[in-house]
N, CA, C and O atoms as a MOPAC input file, in Angstrom:
PM7 MOZYME 1SCF
protein

 N     43.78100 1    63.67700 1    27.06000 1
 C     44.70400 1    64.39400 1    27.90500 1
 C     45.59600 1    63.42700 1    28.68100 1
 O     46.81000 1    63.62000 1    28.75100 1
 N     44.99200 1    62.37600 1    29.27000 1
 C     45.75800 1    61.40100 1    30.04300 1
 C     46.73600 1    60.64600 1    29.15000 1
 O     47.89300 1    60.44200 1    29.51600 1
 N     46.26000 1    60.23200 1    27.97300 1
 C     47.13800 1    59.52600 1    27.04300 1
 C     48.31400 1    60.41000 1    26.65300 1
 O     49.44800 1    59.94700 1    26.52900 1
 N     48.02200 1    61.68400 1    26.46500 1
 C     49.07000 1    62.63100 1    26.11400 1
 C     50.06800 1    62.77100 1    27.27100 1
 O     51.27700 1    62.82700 1    27.04400 1
 N     49.57000 1    62.82700 1    28.49100 1
 C     50.44000 1    62.92700 1    29.66200 1
 C     51.32000 1    61.69400 1    29.78400 1
 O     52.50000 1    61.80400 1    30.11900 1
 N     50.75200 1    60.51100 1    29.51300 1
 C     51.53600 1    59.27700 1    29.56900 1
 C     52.65100 1    59.28000 1    28.53000 1
 O     53.76600 1    58.84200 1    28.81300 1
 N     52.35800 1    59.76400 1    27.34700 1
 C     53.37300 1    59.81400 1    26.30100 1
 C     54.48400 1    60.79200 1    26.69000 1
 O     55.66400 1    60.52300 1    26.46700 1
 N     54.09600 1    61.92200 1    27.27100 1
 C     55.08800 1    62.90600 1    27.69900 1
 C     55.97900 1    62.35000 1    28.79600 1
 O     57.16400 1    62.67600 1    28.86600 1
 N     55.41300 1    61.51600 1    29.64900 1
 C     56.18200 1    60.92400 1    30.73700 1
 C     57.04000 1    59.76000 1    30.24800 1
 O     57.81400 1    59.18700 1    31.01500 1
 N     56.90100 1    59.41600 1    28.97300 1
 C     57.69800 1    58.33600 1    28.40400 1
 C     57.14800 1    56.95300 1    28.68500 1
 O     57.83300 1    55.95200 1    28.47000 1
 N     55.92500 1    56.89000 1    29.16100 1
 C     55.32900 1    55.59200 1    29.46100 1
 C     54.68000 1    55.02600 1    28.21100 1
 O     53.78900 1    55.63600 1    27.62000 1
 N     55.13900 1    53.86200 1    27.82400 1
 C     54.52200 1    53.16700 1    26.70200 1
 C     54.02900 1    51.83300 1    27.21600 1
 O     54.72300 1    51.13800 1    27.95800 1
 N     52.83300 1    51.48900 1    26.81600 1
 C     52.26200 1    50.21400 1    27.23900 1
 C     52.79500 1    49.09500 1    26.36200 1
 O     53.15100 1    49.30300 1    25.20200 1
 N     52.84000 1    47.91700 1    26.93800 1
 C     53.20600 1    46.71400 1    26.18600 1
 C     52.00200 1    45.78600 1    26.25900 1
 O     51.95600 1    44.87200 1    27.08200 1
 N     51.02800 1    46.03400 1    25.38900 1
 C     49.77100 1    45.29300 1    25.41000 1
 C     49.97200 1    43.91300 1    24.78800 1
 O     50.49700 1    43.77000 1    23.68400 1
 N     49.53800 1    42.90900 1    25.53700 1
 C     49.64000 1    41.51500 1    25.08600 1
 C     48.33300 1    40.79500 1    25.36400 1
 O     47.47300 1    41.28400 1    26.09600 1
 N     48.20500 1    39.61100 1    24.75600 1
 C     47.04200 1    38.75300 1    25.00500 1
 C     47.53600 1    37.37900 1    25.40600 1
 O     48.55400 1    36.89100 1    24.91600 1
 N     46.78100 1    36.76600 1    26.31600 1
 C     47.09700 1    35.40900 1    26.73000 1
 C     45.77700 1    34.66100 1    26.90800 1
 O     44.77900 1    35.24000 1    27.33600 1
 N     45.78300 1    33.37900 1    26.58000 1
 C     44.64300 1    32.51100 1    26.84500 1
 C     45.02900 1    31.55900 1    27.96700 1
 O     46.07400 1    30.91100 1    27.91600 1
 N     44.17800 1    31.48300 1    28.97300 1
 C     44.44500 1    30.64000 1    30.12800 1
 C     43.28300 1    29.67600 1    30.30700 1
 O     42.12900 1    30.08900 1    30.42300 1
 N     43.59700 1    28.39900 1    30.32800 1
 C     42.58500 1    27.35700 1    30.55000 1
 C     42.18100 1    27.38700 1    32.02200 1
 O     43.03400 1    27.40600 1    32.91000 1
 N     40.86700 1    27.39000 1    32.27000 1
 C     40.34800 1    27.44300 1    33.62800 1
 C     39.47400 1    26.21900 1    33.89600 1
 O     39.26300 1    25.38300 1    33.01800 1
 N     38.97600 1    26.13400 1    35.11600 1
 C     38.05400 1    25.06000 1    35.48500 1
 C     36.62500 1    25.58300 1    35.59800 1
 O     35.80000 1    24.99500 1    36.29700 1
 N     36.33100 1    26.68400 1    34.91400 1
 C     34.98900 1    27.28800 1    34.95000 1
 C     33.93700 1    26.29600 1    34.46300 1
 O     34.18100 1    25.50800 1    33.54900 1
 N     32.75600 1    26.35100 1    35.09600 1
 C     31.68400 1    25.42600 1    34.76800 1
 C     30.41500 1    26.09900 1    34.24200 1
 O     29.70400 1    25.51900 1    33.42200 1
 N     30.12600 1    27.32100 1    34.70900 1
 C     28.82700 1    27.92900 1    34.40200 1
 C     28.94900 1    29.44600 1    34.27100 1
 O     30.04100 1    30.00500 1    34.37100 1
 N     27.81500 1    30.09900 1    34.04600 1
 C     27.80400 1    31.55500 1    33.90100 1
 C     28.26800 1    32.27600 1    35.17100 1
 O     28.88000 1    33.34300 1    35.09900 1
 N     27.97000 1    31.68100 1    36.33800 1
 C     28.44400 1    32.30900 1    37.58400 1
 C     29.96600 1    32.27500 1    37.64700 1
 O     30.59200 1    33.22600 1    38.11300 1
 N     30.55400 1    31.19100 1    37.18300 1
 C     32.01800 1    31.09000 1    37.12800 1
 C     32.56900 1    32.17300 1    36.20100 1
 O     33.51700 1    32.88200 1    36.53700 1
 N     31.95600 1    32.27900 1    35.03800 1
 C     32.37300 1    33.27500 1    34.04700 1
 C     32.34300 1    34.67100 1    34.67000 1
 O     33.30200 1    35.43200 1    34.54600 1
 N     31.24800 1    34.99800 1    35.33300 1
 C     31.12200 1    36.31600 1    35.97000 1
 C     32.19300 1    36.53400 1    37.02900 1
 O     32.80300 1    37.60100 1    37.08600 1
 N     32.42600 1    35.52800 1    37.86900 1
 C     33.41400 1    35.65400 1    38.94400 1
 C     34.82500 1    35.88200 1    38.40100 1
 O     35.54100 1    36.77900 1    38.84900 1
 N     35.20500 1    35.06100 1    37.43700 1
 C     36.55800 1    35.14800 1    36.88200 1
 C     36.75800 1    36.47300 1    36.15300 1
 O     37.75900 1    37.15600 1    36.36500 1
 N     35.80700 1    36.83600 1    35.29700 1
 C     35.93600 1    38.09000 1    34.56200 1
 C     35.97700 1    39.29300 1    35.50600 1
 O     36.77300 1    40.21200 1    35.30900 1
 N     35.12800 1    39.28700 1    36.52200 1
 C     35.10100 1    40.39700 1    37.47800 1
 C     36.43300 1    40.51600 1    38.21200 1
 O     36.97200 1    41.61300 1    38.35300 1
 N     36.96000 1    39.38700 1    38.67800 1
 C     38.23800 1    39.39400 1    39.40400 1
 C     39.37900 1    39.91400 1    38.52800 1
 O     40.20100 1    40.71500 1    38.97400 1
 N     39.41900 1    39.45400 1    37.28500 1
 C     40.51400 1    39.86000 1    36.40300 1
 C     40.37000 1    41.29600 1    35.92100 1
 O     41.35500 1    42.03000 1    35.84100 1
 N     39.15100 1    41.69400 1    35.60100 1
 C     38.94700 1    43.04200 1    35.06000 1
 C     39.20000 1    44.14300 1    36.07500 1
 O     39.35000 1    45.30400 1    35.69200 1
 N     39.25200 1    43.81000 1    37.36500 1
 C     39.56100 1    44.85600 1    38.34800 1
 C     41.05500 1    44.92700 1    38.68500 1
 O     41.46900 1    45.77900 1    39.47100 1
 N     41.86000 1    44.04800 1    38.10300 1
 C     43.30600 1    44.07300 1    38.33600 1
 C     43.95700 1    45.21200 1    37.56100 1
 O     43.63500 1    45.44800 1    36.39700 1
 N     44.87900 1    45.91700 1    38.22000 1
 C     45.66400 1    46.93400 1    37.52100 1
 C     46.49300 1    46.24900 1    36.44400 1
 O     47.16400 1    45.24900 1    36.70000 1
 N     46.43900 1    46.79600 1    35.25100 1
 C     47.20700 1    46.23900 1    34.14100 1
 C     46.38600 1    45.36300 1    33.22000 1
 O     46.81300 1    45.07800 1    32.10100 1
 N     45.21800 1    44.93000 1    33.66400 1
 C     44.35000 1    44.12300 1    32.80200 1
 C     43.41000 1    45.06300 1    32.07300 1
 O     42.67700 1    45.84000 1    32.68500 1
 N     43.44900 1    44.97400 1    30.75600 1
 C     42.58500 1    45.79200 1    29.90800 1
 C     41.20800 1    45.15400 1    29.77600 1
 O     40.18000 1    45.82100 1    29.89700 1
 N     41.21100 1    43.83000 1    29.52200 1
 C     39.95400 1    43.13700 1    29.29500 1
 C     40.16300 1    41.63900 1    29.49300 1
 O     41.18500 1    41.07800 1    29.09700 1
 N     39.17200 1    41.00600 1    30.11500 1
 C     39.18800 1    39.55700 1    30.28800 1
 C     37.82300 1    39.01300 1    29.88400 1
 O     36.79000 1    39.45600 1    30.38600 1
 N     37.83400 1    38.04700 1    28.97000 1
 C     36.58700 1    37.43200 1    28.50900 1
 C     36.76300 1    35.92400 1    28.52400 1
 O     37.68600 1    35.38400 1    27.91400 1
 N     35.85600 1    35.24600 1    29.23600 1
 C     35.92100 1    33.79100 1    29.35700 1
 C     34.93300 1    33.14000 1    28.39700 1
 O     33.76500 1    33.52600 1    28.34400 1
 N     35.39900 1    32.16100 1    27.64600 1
 C     34.55800 1    31.36700 1    26.75100 1
 C     34.23500 1    30.06700 1    27.47500 1
 O     35.11400 1    29.23000 1    27.67900 1
 N     32.98200 1    29.89700 1    27.86200 1
 C     32.60600 1    28.70700 1    28.63300 1
 C     32.74500 1    27.40900 1    27.84400 1
 O     32.97600 1    26.35500 1    28.43700 1
 N     32.61000 1    27.46500 1    26.51800 1
 C     32.74600 1    26.24800 1    25.70900 1
 C     34.15900 1    25.68000 1    25.80600 1
 O     34.34800 1    24.47100 1    25.94100 1
 N     35.14000 1    26.56600 1    25.73400 1
 C     36.53400 1    26.12600 1    25.77300 1
 C     37.11300 1    26.19800 1    27.18700 1
 O     38.16200 1    25.61900 1    27.46700 1
 N     36.41500 1    26.91900 1    28.07700 1
 C     36.86600 1    27.17800 1    29.45100 1
 C     38.14600 1    27.99900 1    29.48300 1
 O     38.88900 1    27.97000 1    30.46400 1
 N     38.39800 1    28.73100 1    28.40200 1
 C     39.59800 1    29.56600 1    28.32500 1
 C     39.20800 1    31.03100 1    28.48400 1
 O     38.22400 1    31.50100 1    27.91300 1
 N     40.00000 1    31.72800 1    29.26800 1
 C     39.80800 1    33.16300 1    29.42500 1
 C     40.89300 1    33.86400 1    28.62000 1
 O     42.08100 1    33.57700 1    28.76900 1
 N     40.46600 1    34.78500 1    27.76700 1
 C     41.40600 1    35.58200 1    26.99300 1
 C     41.59100 1    36.90000 1    27.72600 1
 O     40.63300 1    37.63100 1    27.97500 1
 N     42.83200 1    37.18900 1    28.06300 1
 C     43.14000 1    38.38200 1    28.83600 1
 C     44.04200 1    39.29400 1    28.00900 1
 O     45.10200 1    38.88600 1    27.53300 1
 N     43.59400 1    40.53200 1    27.85400 1
 C     44.39700 1    41.56800 1    27.22700 1
 C     44.97200 1    42.39200 1    28.37700 1
 O     44.22800 1    42.91100 1    29.20800 1
 N     46.29700 1    42.50900 1    28.42100 1
 C     46.94900 1    43.12800 1    29.57500 1
 C     48.20200 1    43.88400 1    29.17400 1
 O     48.73900 1    43.69400 1    28.08300 1
 N     48.65900 1    44.74300 1    30.07200 1
 C     49.89300 1    45.49000 1    29.88700 1
 C     50.98600 1    44.75100 1    30.65800 1
 O     50.98900 1    44.73200 1    31.88900 1
 N     51.90800 1    44.14900 1    29.92100 1
 C     52.95600 1    43.34200 1    30.56500 1
 C     53.91400 1    44.17500 1    31.41500 1
 O     54.70100 1    43.62300 1    32.18400 1
 N     53.85100 1    45.49100 1    31.28200 1
 C     54.68200 1    46.34400 1    32.13200 1
 C     54.04100 1    46.54300 1    33.50100 1
 O     54.70300 1    46.96500 1    34.44900 1
 N     52.74200 1    46.23400 1    33.59800 1
 C     52.02600 1    46.41900 1    34.85900 1
 C     51.70000 1    45.11800 1    35.57700 1
 O     51.62600 1    45.09300 1    36.80600 1
 N     51.50500 1    44.03700 1    34.82700 1
 C     51.09400 1    42.77200 1    35.43900 1
 C     51.66500 1    41.60200 1    34.64000 1
 O     51.83300 1    41.68500 1    33.42300 1
 N     51.95800 1    40.51500 1    35.34400 1
 C     52.50200 1    39.33000 1    34.68900 1
 C     51.42000 1    38.26100 1    34.52300 1
 O     50.37300 1    38.30800 1    35.16900 1
 N     51.69500 1    37.31400 1    33.65600 1
 C     50.77500 1    36.18700 1    33.45700 1
 C     50.64400 1    35.40000 1    34.76200 1
 O     49.55800 1    34.91700 1    35.08500 1
 N     51.73200 1    35.26800 1    35.50600 1
 C     51.66900 1    34.55500 1    36.78700 1
 C     50.69500 1    35.22600 1    37.75500 1
 O     49.94400 1    34.53900 1    38.44700 1
 N     50.69900 1    36.54600 1    37.81100 1
 C     49.77500 1    37.25800 1    38.70300 1
 C     48.33100 1    37.08500 1    38.24400 1
 O     47.41800 1    36.99700 1    39.06500 1
 N     48.13200 1    37.03700 1    36.94600 1
 C     46.78900 1    36.81600 1    36.40300 1
 C     46.31400 1    35.41800 1    36.80900 1
 O     45.17600 1    35.25000 1    37.24800 1
 N     47.18400 1    34.42100 1    36.66400 1
 C     46.83300 1    33.04900 1    37.05500 1
 C     46.55400 1    32.95600 1    38.55300 1
 O     45.62400 1    32.26700 1    38.96900 1
 N     47.35000 1    33.64200 1    39.35900 1
 C     47.13500 1    33.62400 1    40.81200 1
 C     45.78700 1    34.22300 1    41.17500 1
 O     45.13200 1    33.75900 1    42.10800 1
 N     45.37100 1    35.24300 1    40.44900 1
 C     44.06700 1    35.85200 1    40.70600 1
 C     42.94000 1    34.86100 1    40.40100 1
 O     41.96000 1    34.78100 1    41.14200 1
 N     43.08500 1    34.11400 1    39.31400 1
 C     42.08900 1    33.08900 1    38.97200 1
 C     42.04500 1    32.03300 1    40.06400 1
 O     40.96600 1    31.62500 1    40.49500 1
 N     43.21500 1    31.59100 1    40.51400 1
 C     43.30600 1    30.59000 1    41.57900 1
 C     42.65900 1    31.08900 1    42.86400 1
 O     41.90600 1    30.35900 1    43.50900 1
 N     42.95100 1    32.32700 1    43.23600 1
 C     42.39300 1    32.89600 1    44.47600 1
 C     40.88200 1    33.12900 1    44.37700 1
 O     40.21500 1    33.34400 1    45.38900 1
 N     40.35100 1    33.08400 1    43.15800 1
 C     38.91400 1    33.19500 1    42.94700 1
 C     38.24600 1    31.82400 1    43.09200 1
 O     37.02400 1    31.72800 1    43.20700 1
 N     39.06700 1    30.76200 1    43.08600 1
 C     38.54500 1    29.41500 1    43.31100 1
 C     38.63100 1    28.48300 1    42.12300 1
 O     38.02700 1    27.41000 1    42.13100 1
 N     39.37200 1    28.87700 1    41.10200 1
 C     39.42800 1    28.08900 1    39.87100 1
 C     40.86300 1    27.73100 1    39.49700 1
 O     41.80600 1    28.44800 1    39.83000 1
 N     41.00400 1    26.61200 1    38.80300 1
 C     42.30400 1    26.23800 1    38.25600 1
 C     42.65400 1    27.22900 1    37.14300 1
 O     41.77500 1    27.72900 1    36.44000 1
 N     43.93400 1    27.49800 1    36.99900 1
 C     44.44200 1    28.35100 1    35.93100 1
 C     45.63700 1    27.63700 1    35.31500 1
 O     46.76100 1    27.73400 1    35.80900 1
 N     45.37400 1    26.91600 1    34.22300 1
 C     46.39700 1    26.07700 1    33.58800 1
 C     46.90900 1    25.06300 1    34.60800 1
 O     46.14900 1    24.22500 1    35.09400 1
 N     48.20500 1    25.14300 1    34.93000 1
 C     48.82200 1    24.18200 1    35.85500 1
 C     48.77000 1    24.63700 1    37.31400 1
 O     49.28800 1    23.94800 1    38.19300 1
 N     48.15300 1    25.78200 1    37.57700 1
 C     48.03600 1    26.30200 1    38.93800 1
 C     46.66400 1    25.92000 1    39.49500 1
 O     45.63300 1    26.36800 1    38.99300 1
 N     46.66600 1    25.09400 1    40.53100 1
 C     45.40900 1    24.62500 1    41.12100 1
 C     44.67800 1    25.75300 1    41.83600 1
 O     45.28200 1    26.72300 1    42.29400 1
 N     43.37200 1    25.60100 1    41.91600 1
 C     42.53600 1    26.56700 1    42.61900 1
 C     42.92400 1    26.62500 1    44.09200 1
 O     43.26600 1    25.60700 1    44.69300 1
 N     42.86900 1    27.81300 1    44.66100 1
 C     43.08100 1    27.99300 1    46.08900 1
 C     41.98400 1    27.19800 1    46.81600 1
 O     40.79900 1    27.40000 1    46.55200 1
 N     42.37000 1    26.30900 1    47.71800 1
 C     41.41800 1    25.40500 1    48.35800 1
 C     40.31800 1    26.14500 1    49.12200 1
 O     39.14400 1    25.79300 1    49.00700 1
 N     40.68000 1    27.15300 1    49.88900 1
 C     39.67500 1    27.90400 1    50.66200 1
 C     38.66400 1    28.58200 1    49.74100 1
 O     37.46400 1    28.56700 1    50.01300 1
 N     39.14700 1    29.17200 1    48.66200 1
 C     38.25800 1    29.84600 1    47.71000 1
 C     37.38300 1    28.82200 1    46.98900 1
 O     36.18900 1    29.04500 1    46.79200 1
 N     37.99100 1    27.69500 1    46.59500 1
 C     37.24100 1    26.63500 1    45.91100 1
 C     36.12500 1    26.10100 1    46.80900 1
 O     35.00000 1    25.90000 1    46.35100 1
 N     36.43400 1    25.87400 1    48.07600 1
 C     35.43800 1    25.33200 1    49.01100 1
 C     34.23200 1    26.25600 1    49.19200 1
 O     33.14700 1    25.79200 1    49.54000 1
 N     34.41100 1    27.55300 1    48.96000 1
 C     33.32700 1    28.51800 1    49.10300 1
 C     32.43700 1    28.62600 1    47.86200 1
 O     31.36800 1    29.23500 1    47.91200 1
 N     32.88100 1    28.03000 1    46.74400 1
 C     32.10200 1    28.11900 1    45.50700 1
 C     30.79400 1    27.34100 1    45.62300 1
 O     30.73200 1    26.33400 1    46.32900 1
 N     29.74100 1    27.80500 1    44.92900 1
 C     28.50300 1    27.01700 1    44.88500 1
 C     28.76700 1    25.66800 1    44.20600 1
 O     29.72400 1    25.52600 1    43.44600 1
 N     27.93200 1    24.70700 1    44.48000 1
 C     28.11700 1    23.35200 1    43.95400 1
 C     28.23000 1    23.33200 1    42.42200 1
 O     29.02900 1    22.58200 1    41.86100 1
 N     27.42000 1    24.16800 1    41.75500 1
 C     27.43000 1    24.17100 1    40.30500 1
 C     28.76100 1    24.67200 1    39.71600 1
 O     29.05100 1    24.43400 1    38.54300 1
 N     29.55800 1    25.35700 1    40.52600 1
 C     30.82700 1    25.90200 1    40.06400 1
 C     32.00400 1    24.95700 1    40.29100 1
 O     33.12000 1    25.22200 1    39.84400 1
 N     31.74800 1    23.86900 1    40.97900 1
 C     32.83500 1    22.92600 1    41.27500 1
 C     32.99600 1    21.92700 1    40.15300 1
 O     32.03700 1    21.57300 1    39.46800 1
 N     34.22800 1    21.47800 1    39.97800 1
 C     34.55400 1    20.55700 1    38.90100 1
 C     33.88000 1    19.20900 1    39.12800 1
 O     33.80400 1    18.73000 1    40.25900 1
 N     33.38500 1    18.59500 1    38.04000 1
 C     32.87000 1    17.22900 1    38.17000 1
 C     34.00700 1    16.28400 1    38.56000 1
 O     35.16700 1    16.52400 1    38.22500 1
 N     33.66800 1    15.22600 1    39.25800 1
 C     34.69100 1    14.25100 1    39.68800 1
 C     35.48800 1    13.76700 1    38.46700 1
 O     34.92500 1    13.49000 1    37.40800 1
 N     36.77800 1    13.67700 1    38.64100 1
 C     37.65000 1    13.17000 1    37.58500 1
 C     38.11400 1    14.21800 1    36.58400 1
 O     38.86100 1    13.90200 1    35.65700 1
 N     37.68400 1    15.44800 1    36.76000 1
 C     38.10400 1    16.50100 1    35.81800 1
 C     39.31400 1    17.22200 1    36.32000 1
 O     39.80500 1    18.13700 1    35.65900 1

């Protein structure tokens, strides 16, 4: 019914995928990042691969931009590509979630 209402209203989604390199270190990082992204309006699904430290985000580009997705990762305390982690959020992370020196 909702999908039908959206079509009647002329709303079409523009679903895209993006991979964003993060500074995630452990399962707690994975949980934090995925939880933060999955509650954003416009994000369909976010899954972080700890081996590659990349989060794959499926999103509606009409509702949210890649920059906003990166800012959400940063505000959670992690680097997102070339956007550094928000210092206050990073400082609150457990020790195991912080980047090793030189990374």
